[in-house]
C-alpha angles and dihedrals in degrees: 000000000000116000122213116230115254107270091011119140130218123243136190130205118217120186101154140058102263144114107266123190109201099171136016112207134009120349145134123257105216104175147335118216127198101208099175118015123245128213120250087341132137133193112211114199116211132192089220145087088242136044095265135066130050111022115211096179147349110211124199101222097195093098125055114238148107121270111200119208114154084191126164110232115196102190106032141281122276126166123199115199114194145154129050125344108355121235128229105254134182120199122200120197141144 
């Protein structure tokens, strides 16, 4: 069993067009970082256990950068990446 360091956050890494559920249940979305840009691609952030429901953000992944949210999610954290060439994305949450 791996233990998380006290005060440590969780992170997910996304590199393909897919529906990625990072957390089921309440959490806090801290940030989404576009490490390497995509082409004609978006990342839609849902407060959900699935790729539908309440949309928190739609990120144009054609420019690298970090998007800070610090947003409470009640149902879960799911990211749907779609479109052209996918970006390399890191999602930080607690």
